[in-house]
N, C-alpha and C positions, 0 to 999 in steps of 0.2 A: 613370422621369417625371423630367425636368427641374425641379428647383424651380421657377427661374424662370418656366420654362415652362407648368408643368402648368395654371395657371390661363388662360393665354393661349391653347392648345392648343384646350381646353373652350369659352372663351369665344367666338371666332374663330365655330366650330359653332353656339352656340348663338345667336349675333348674328344670322347667316343663317337659322335655323328660327324663332324665337320673340319676338324682339326684347330690350329691355334687361331687360324685368322676368325674363328666364330669367339673365341676367348675376349678377344680385344673388342669385336660389336659386341657382346655380351656386357663387358665392363664399361663400354660406353653409354650403351643402353640404359644399364641402371643409373649409371651419374648422371645422363641426362635427365631422365623420369624425376630423380631429387630435385633436381635444376629445376626443373616443372614445377614442382612441388611449391618449392620455396617462393618460387617467383608469384605463383598464382595465390598463396598463402600471405603476401605480401600487399596483393592487391586488395583483397577483403574487408570487409566492412564486419564490425563485429556482429553483425545482425545474420551476414551471412555465414562466417562461421558457425554459430550456434545453430542456425538451421541445418546445418549438414551436420549436426549431432545429435538430431530427431526422425524417429522411426515412425511413421504414421501406418495403421491399419488399410485396407484399399477400401473398406466401407466409407472412409472419410470423403475421398474421391467419388463416388458411386450414385447414381442415379436413382433417385426412389421415387414411387407413384407416391403421391401426396394423399391417395385416398387409402395405403396400407403401411403406412408409418405408424409406428409404435405408437406414435402421442392419439393419432386417430383410429387406430384398431381396438385402444382403451375406453375410448368412449364409446362401443358400440355394445347395446345390449348383446344378452347370450344368444338369441334368437338372430340378430343381427351376425351376429359373428360367425355362429354355427353356419347362417349361408354362404359367408364369404370361405369359410374351410373347404363346406362343400364342393363350392364352385370350383375352386382352385385342387380337387381332390386331394385333400391332403386330411381325409378324416380319419383316416389311420393312424396319425402322427400328431393330431391335435382334436382335445375335447371342450368346445366353449363352456361345456356347464362345469368344468374344472376350474376355467381360469376367470370367471366371474362369479360374482356371490350374488345374493340374492336381493340387495341393494342396489344391482346393477352396476357397480363399480369393479374393477379388476382387482383379485388379489395381489399384492403387495409383493407377495411371494414367487407372484408368476410372471415380474417382470424380464426373465429373460426368456421365459416362452413368448413372450411378446414378441421381442426383440428376435428372437427366432424363426418366428411366424412369419414376420414381417421382410425378413430375407429369403423365407423360403418361398413367398408370394410372388418375390420381386425378382427371386430366382427365374420363377416359371416365366415372367414377363419377359424375361431375357437382359443378361447381362449389360448395362449402358453405365460409360461415365459420365461425369455431371461437369461439364466444360467451365462452369462457373467455380465450384469447389475445385476442380484442378487449379485455375488461375489464382486463387484465392491462396490456396499450399504451396504453391509454389511459386508466388511472385509477391505477395502478403510475409508467406511465414520460412519462406527459401529451403524448405525440407529436403533431406536430403537421403531417404531411403523409404520405399513402400514395403509392405509384408501382408502376405496370406493370400489364399486361395478365393478366385474370385467371385465375390457376391457372400462370403463367408458361411456359405451351405454345403455345395458338392461340386464334384470335381467339373472343370468344363472342357470345353473342345481346344485341338491344337489351334486353330484357325482364330479361336478367342481369345485365348492365350496370345495369341500372337498379335493381333489386332490392340488388345487391351495395353499388352507394355510399350508397343511402339507410340500407341497414343501418348501413354503416360509420359514415356521421354520424350515425346516431343513438347509436352507442355514445361516440362522442365527445363528445356535446354531453349524454352522461347523464352518462360520468364525467369529462370535461375543462371543460366548460362553455364550450369556444369550438370551432367549426366546423374540421373537418380540409380543406384542399383534397387534392386527386386529381390526380395529376399524370400525362400517359401520352405516350409517342412515339408521334403520329400525324403519318407525316412524309409520304406522298404521298393524304391522303384521310383514310376512316376504317378505317384500314390495321389495326389489331384489332379491328375489330366485325365479324360475318360481316352479309353482305349491305350493308355499305355502298357507297361508290364510292369507286372506286381511281383516282387521277389518276396521270399520269406523274409520276417522280421530279423532285426539284427541279433535277437538273441538267436535264431536259426541259423545265420551266417556263420557263427561263432561255430553252432554244433555242429559245422561240417569238418573246423578242422583243417579247412581246405584254401589259404591263401589265396593260390590261383582264380578260385570261384569268386572269393570275397572283391579281388581285384575286377575280375568280369563283371559283377553286378554292379559295382561302381562307374564302370566305362559307360555301362548300359544306362545307367542312373540319369547319368552326366547327357551323354548323348540326346536321352529323349528330353532332359529339364532343358539342356539348348533349343531343342526343336520348339519349344514353350515362349519360347524370349528371355526366359529367366536363366540369370548367371550367376545364382549365389545362393548357395544350399544350407540350411540349418543342419547340417550332417556334418560328419559322423557322432552320434552319440559315443562319448567315451566312457561314460558312467559306468562305473564299478558297483555291481550290486548284489552287497552282502545280506541283505533282509531281504528272505523270500516271499514274503506276504507284500511287497511293495509292487504297488501296479502298474510302476514300469519297468517293471524288472525285464518285460519283452524287447522295448526298445537299448536295455543298455547290451554290455559285454559281456557278463556273465561275471564271474566271481574271482576271475585268476587274472592279477593282471598282467601277466607274461602273454598269456592267451590275446587277453584284451590288446596290448601292444603290437603282436605280431598280426594280427587279425584286421585290426583298426589302421594298422599304415596301409596295407594292402588294400583295403577297402579306400583308403584318403586316396592313395596314387592312383586308384582305377578313377576315383572321383576327377581329381585335380589334375591330372596328367604329371609328367615328370618335371616341368620347370615352372615353381609357382611364380615367379617374377614376370611370365607371360603365358595366360593361362589362355589357347587358342578355343577355336569355334566349338569344338566337341569335348570340349570339359567346363567345368564349374568351379568356383570359389568355395572353398569349405568353411565351416563355421561348428567349432568342437563344442560340444555340450554336456554335461554343463558343469562348467569349470568352478570345485572342483567338490567331494563328498557328498554329492546328491542323493546317491544311493543308500546309503547304509541310516535315515532314518530310527533313533532309538525305536519306535514302536510301530514301526513298517507302513507307518501312513503318509503319502504323499504330503510333502509341503511340511513336515515337521523337523523338530531338531533332531539332528545328529550331533555325537561325543566320540570323537576318534581319540584315541591316543597317537604319541607321536610316531612311534614305530608303524604302524596301521597307513596313518595320515600319509607319509611320506615313500615307505616303501610300498605300498599297494594301489592307495587311492589315487595320489599323483601321479604315478609312474608310467600310467598308457598315457596321460596329458603331455607330460614330459617328451616321449618319446612321438609322438604326434606333431609337436610343436618343433623338434629337431627334425624332423621330415616333412615340411613345408608347410603344415597348417598357417593359412593367412588371416584368422578372425576364430573368436572363441565365445559362448555366451556363458553369462554367469551361473553361479547354482542359484537356484530358487528357491533354496532354504535356508535353513540357520544352521551353521557348522561350529561350532566350539562358541556358540553364545552370539556369533557374528552374522549379519545375512550377507549371503554372497555379493552382493551388488556394494557394500559397504566396508568390504573386506582387502584393507590396503596390503596388509599384508603378503597376500596372496597375489591381488592383482597386480600391484605395481612393484614391491620386492622380489617374490619369486618369479612370476612371469617377465615386467617387463626388463628390470634393472638386473636380478638374477641370470635372465637367459639374454640379454639385452635383444628381445625378441619387439620387432617394430611392426606386428600385426594389429589387429585392430579388436577391440572388446565391447560386445554389446550386452546388453541386459537381457532380460526371458520377458517375456510379456505382463505388463505395468508390476514390474518386481520393484522398481522405487516408488510406487503406491506404497506398497508392504511394510517399507520402513516403519511408516508411522500407525498407518491404518492396521496391520495385521502383527508386529512385531515388536511396536512401542517404543522404536530406538532412535526415530526422530519425534520430534516433537511437530513438526508440520510438512509438508508437501516440500515449501520452498528449503527447510532443514534437510529433509530426506535427500532432494534433487544434490544440494552441496555436499554430500557423506558420499553420494555414489559416485559424482564426479571428482572428486577430491581422494577419493580411493582408486580410480583408475582408470573408472566406465570414459567410453570413446563417442559410444551410440546410445541411446536412450529408445528403447521400445514403448515407447509411452502407451498404448498406442493410438488412442481414442479422445485425446485432448490436445487442444492448440495451444494453452496458455504455457507448457515449457520451457518452451523457449525463451519468453518473455520474463518468465520466473529467471530463468540461469542469466540471462542478460542482467538482470538486477544482482544478481550475487555478484557479478563479475565486478561492475559498477561500485557496488560494495566492498569491494574487496576483500570478499568472502572464499572466492574464488580467482586463481590467478589468470592473467589474460597465459600467461606460459603454458598451464594445463589446456586452457583452450585450442591453443595450436599446437599444442602434441597430439592431441584427441583430432583436428582435423588433417594434421599432417596424415595419421594412420587411416583417417577414411577415403581421403585424396588417394594416398598411395592404395589401396584397396581397390580401388575403380581404375587406376591404371596397371594394375596387375589383371584386370580384367579386359581391358582395352575398351574401355565404356567411350574415352575422349576419342580413340580413332574411329571408333565403329560403333556405335550408340546401339543400333537398331537391329531387329534379327528379322528373318527370312525362313519361313519352315520348311521351305523349297528345300533345305541342304540337307535334310532329315530324312530320308526315302526310309531307314529300315524303322522307323519310330512303329513299336508295338506290331514288330515281325515277328515272323514264326522262326528265325535265327535268333531273337531276341528272349523269346519264350522257351527255347529250349534249353539256354541257358539257367532262366527261370525256374524249370522243370528240376534240371538236374540238380540246383542247389536246394531244392526242394528233397529232393531223393537223400541227397548226402546230409541231409539237417534231421530227419527224423530218425528216432533212438528206439533200437528194440532193447526193453529192459531187464524180459524177463521170456522163456521159451521152454517150457516144461515140455520133458518128453518130446522135443522137436515138433511141437504141434505146427508149426511156421518152417517153411510155406504151405499155404491151405492147400487142398487134394482136391483138383479141379473138379467138376459133375457132381458135387456133395452141396447140400443142400444150407442156405447162409441166412440165420436172421440177422437183421441189422437192425438195429435201435439206437435211442439215446437220442437226445436233444443236441447234437453237433454232426448227428449221421447225413441232415441235409441242408446244410445251409453254407454259402459263401461266406457270407459276413463270419461264422465261428472262426472260418480258414484263413482269413485277413484279417482278422481283429480289429483295434482301432485304426486313426490313421489312415484311413483307406477308402478314397473317395469323397469323406465325409470326417472330421475330427474327431468324431467316437465312432464312424465303423458303421453307422445304421441310416436305414430308410435309402438304399442305395442299390437296392435288386436290380435297378434296368442297366448298372454297367457292368454287372458282372454275370447276367443269367445264360452267356455263350461259353462259361466254364462250368466246370462238374462238380459236383458236391461229393462227398463220400458218397455216400448211396449212387450218385449216376457213375462215378469211375468206377464202383464197383460191381454196379448192373454190367456194366459196359464190357468187363473184362471176364466176370462168371457167367452173363448170361441172366437174361430177364426169369428166366424158368426156374433158375436156380438162387433166386434173391427173396428172400422177405422180408418187407418194411412194414416194421410198428413203433411210432414214435416213443412209446412208454412214457417220457417226459418230453415236455416239448417245451420251447422258450415263447412267453408271449411276447411277441414284438411287438415294436411300436409302445410300450410301456417300459420300465424300470430293467436294467441290463441282469439283473438278478432275478426278474418276474418267470416264474415257472409255471408249467398247467403238469399236475401227475397224474392227473384222473386215466390214463393209459397204461399203468405200470401192469394190471392185470390182463389185457389185451392183448400185451407184448409177449408176455409169462404165458399165456396161453397158445400163443403160437409157437413156442418151443419145442413143443411136444413132436413138430413134425419135419426138425431140422438137423444138421451133423453138427453146427457151428453157431455159436451167439459172438458176433460182433457188436460189442457195446463201447458207442462214441459219446463220451461223458467230458466235461471242461467248464467252458465259460463262453457267455456270448460276449459281444467286444465292447470295448470301454476304452477310455483314453484317461492317463492322466487322475486328477481327484477324485473324479466321479467312477474310478476305480476301487476306491478305499473300500475294506473289509475289515470287518472285527474276526471273523473266523477264516481260517486258512484251511478249514474242511472241506473237502467237495460236498456240493448241497447237499441238505440230507433227503430229497429227493431220488438224485440222481445217486447217492447210496443206498436208497432202500430198491430203486429199479436193479440194479446191478446185483443184490443181493436175491432179490426175488427169484432174477435170471440164474443165480449160482444154487441155488435150492431146486432148481430144475435137474441137474446132473450133467445137464449138456457142457459139452469144453466151453468156457466163455473167456474170450480176448475180448481186452480192453484195450481202449485208443482214449489215450488222452490227447484233449485238441484243447489248450490253457495257453493264456499269458505268462503264467507263473503256476509254480508248482502246488497244486492243491493237494489236502492228504486224502490219504488213501489207505491207509495202513491196514486197516478194518475189511479191507476188500483182496489186496494183494494175494493173499497166499488162496483163496477160492476162484483166481483167476489163472489160468493155464498159460496165457502170453499176456504180456503189457507193452505197449507202445505208446512212446509221446512224439507226437507230432509237433507241440506248441503250434505255434503259428505260420504255418509253410505258404499261407500265399493262394491267388489261384488256382494254381496248378498243385496243390498238396494235395486234394483226393486223388489225382491222377496217380502221383509220386506213390502215394500209399498203397494204392490198389496193384501199382507194379511191384511194389515190395513184399505185401501178402502174398502175389500170386507165387513169387518169386522168379520175375522176369529180370528186378532187380535186387540185389543183396544189399542189406543194412550195413551203415559204416558209419553213422553218426555218433558222437561222444555227450553226453551231459556236461553243458558248460557253469554247470552250478551243480552244487549240493542237494540233493531233494530228501526234504525232512520227513519225516514219519510221525512227529508227534508235534501240538504247536509250542511245548515246551522244549525242544528238541534240538531248535535251530544252529547250527553250526557251520561250519568252512571246512574242504579238505586239509586246510594248511591250520589247522587250529594247534593249540598251545601243548606241548607233550604232555601236561599234567591233566588235561582231560580227560585222558586215556591211561587206565593202568589198573592193577592186580589190587586185591585186597592188604591192605596197610596193616600190618600186623599191630596189635596193640590193644585196647579195652574196648576201641570203638571202632576198629574194623574198616576204618575210611575205606572208600573205596569210587572209583570216578571212571565212568565208562560215555562215550559217544553214543548217541541214538540216530542212526539216521536211515532213510528207504534206501538211497543209492548215493554212492558219493559221484563229485565233480569226477570226469572223465571216463564214467562207465558208457560202456554201451556194448553190445553184442553183433554177433555175425553170424550166417549160417554156414560159412567157413572157420577153421580153424588155426592158429598161428603159433610157431613155436620160436620161442628166443635162444638162442646162445652166442657163445662166442663174447662176452661183452670184454672189449679189450680197451684201456687208453694208454697214450701218449706217454703219461708221469704220473708215477704215483705220490708226488711231494711235489709242491707247487709252491709260491708267494704269489701278492697282489700282482705281480707286472704279467703272468702265465696267460696263456690263451690254453684249454684245456681240451684236448680232442677225445675221443671217444665214437666209437664203434662196436654194431650190434651185429648178430647174423639174424634175421628174422625169415622163417621159411612158410608157406601156407599149404597147411596138411590135414586139411580138408578135400571134398571134390567139388568145390565151384570157388570161381574166381571172385577175390574179393579185397575190399582196400582196408588198411590196415593204418591208426595214427599211432606211432610208434612214442613215447612220452620218455623224457629223461626227468626224474627227479632230483631233487639235492634235500638231504637233513644234516643241519651241523648236531654231532653229538653230544657237544656241550660247549656250552657259551656263557658271558657272563650277565646275559641277561634270558630270562625261558627262551627256547628257541621253538620254531613251528613245528609243526610233525612231519611235514616238507614240503616243499616247493617245486612248480613244475618252471624247468629253467631251458628246457628245448622240445619241440617237437616235429614230425614231418610223417607227410600222409603217403604213404605208398598202394601200390595196386600188384597183387602176385597174381598169377593163374595157380592151378592147384600141382603141386610137387615144388612150383620155383621159388627159390631163394634169390637174398637181395641184403647187402650189407648197407647197414646205414649208419654214416657218421654225420655226426654233431659238435660242435666248437662251443666252448662258452670262456669267457672272459671269467679269470679268477673273480674280481672285485664286484661279479654278480652275486657273490656267495656274502658278498658283505650286510651286515643289519643297521639299524639305528640303536644305537647304544643306550642308555640310561644318562649320558651327557648331551648327547642330542645330535651325537657325529657320528660320521660313518666306521664301520671298525670288521675289519677281516682280521680274526683270531687266529694263532695257531693251535692247532690241533686236527680232529679225524671230523670229515665229514663223507656219509654213506652218500652213495651214487647209484639208482635204481632205474633201471630201464625194464620193464616187463616183470618176469621173474626171475632177471638178472640182478648181481646187484657187486658192489666192489666200494670199497675207505680208500678215500684218498685224503692225504694228511698236506696241511699249511704248517709250512717251516717258522715262519714269523709273521708278527704282529704288525698291522697296518691299518693306520687311522686317517681320514681325511677330514680338514677344516670345514669343507666347503658343503653347501647347500646340496649341490648337484654332485652326483657322482661320476668323474666320467670316466 
């Protein structure tokens, strides 16, 4: 929270609800909280304070059968290990012959596989907490926070979650006297809880351009997470992704800072509620991630360096985080990578100066998983672990997501005693941690009760998730209006994504990588099942053509069925090819070629050669390149990662029972060397330059940010403005008439763009400044109104200051445009433009 705004945010809400009496009460409550924090802080020893700054994964307090620990499993022969794998029905996931070499020793490269196998076996035995470990963690080390899914493997039932979190809390209070806060990655719904509601991933949420739906997604995610006894989510991800090959694009807010800010704010409000100082039992504390600049690695590979100029850094990457902090975010997670030469956990300029000092923000900063270690192991910025801890804490980190070592606290204590970390820095960190716990009401109400949440996994929640899936799926091509499909026609359905729930959900779905979780999703419909339900089994022919080789690397494919699929095409009217990606998460998803796999491209090309109309369905976490397939397809739909109800949503859309309204939240590239964004610099597109060398420049994309078709048509007219001349203090108001000129009801996202026609540094091609989503019946018209603050047109100049310059600005809404004139220059000396 911003210290200056903490009370203002609360009081605005309270005035509307309860009048002036509540204002006094709220002021007193905040004052009382801060007094309690100071009193508690003054009574704590250094060891107690430092313990609060440590966050451990739940496996550090989990009971494991000693027969199946990593150490025990690594001592087994191939046959012994194979027998155990078979005993626990894990033969599809693990192969003992690949884990043990001929001399009977485990392969060092398979340490992680042994760890996963141990967790998988113990998961099947049933999750149990270890009382001795609990006492050690909370009595000896005074740890302040626990994180991650129970057992570290797959989703758990609600009652298991409640029992676990209450048991952990009981131990924390008994041995340390301070409640622990449990943190969890629930990224697109209740992703680590069985029978919970899964939504489209965040990139799909943004594709709806529907803030109300985003808020409902947040509300439902919070409600179902609280049913599990968890109060702190590592969400929303406010990352801007401007590198389409980045494997975490699907977790991001897309490429545009304004869309990210609006949709992120709505999602944040849904998760956290209206009062960030007093989060009720149906909401959760939020933790923005990954602050900031994580989604633009130079080479598109996760956790590799990004180098960003001052203009893009402040105008685009920082902006969504800034808006979220100003709207009540109570915590943030650091950038897991390197921005302009500095690891995110050690960037004092961004953590301390920009966030804590400039914004006067009193929330908590936590690292990502093991990132302090990366300062010296990966990045060679620190000389040792101790040096890395010193750098991170002095840079402004408050809580260390260690997550699997117990020595961090003792090392930090030594740093304080040696004078390398100031006691004041420790007190500041612990003050923020305690404040988070008070905001979550952990001191007054530390335990959970799942009986308070009867709507967990309900049909009402599912309906919202399906509606978001419907509005997130994007029609990119519809030649000759081949869609909607005619009923009674024969359809060949093929491709590796045609019959998989794993593909619809992507990573972070029941398990980290989204794999080996079929038992959690068998009640939901794949695209094949949904299309069969919609069009009838007599009209659907299914042949994979290309299939994913499950239980191998996510990229593994079997292309042996291509000719079978081609042979089936002779008897059908339509071919629907469902292509894209299998599930992955984080660095596992790193690729060196953004092209759609060669097997899948071959399948589509062979199907196109049949002469039957091909409808391409893209089910992927990022835009895989398909430039050589586009012309041969009659229709193309990008569904991204729409969740458990994505297949049903697609069937409704293809049949015409629903209408497309999704818009691309990123620019879809056409070639590996043509990556760009819609707000490219104007010099990137120009006609031939006269002269000897005939210089020219072209942007080359498949589809731009904001593109998306409908089964109906919309007409724009009468763009009006309240003032054609303005200065920095003005609010500029626009209105435009939008009419549904087609024969179907439809939703339209009306977008307002600006373009600086002349500036002291090269301007962007255009920038999104506002949008509204409306629904119109055939023949219906609506006047859509917008307002923008004139200062929103400012940019960062070469001197590092905000500038709004005299001159002309082009405003475009649909096919309507007007030019407005700024009559005076404005310069702001501050980093934050108010």
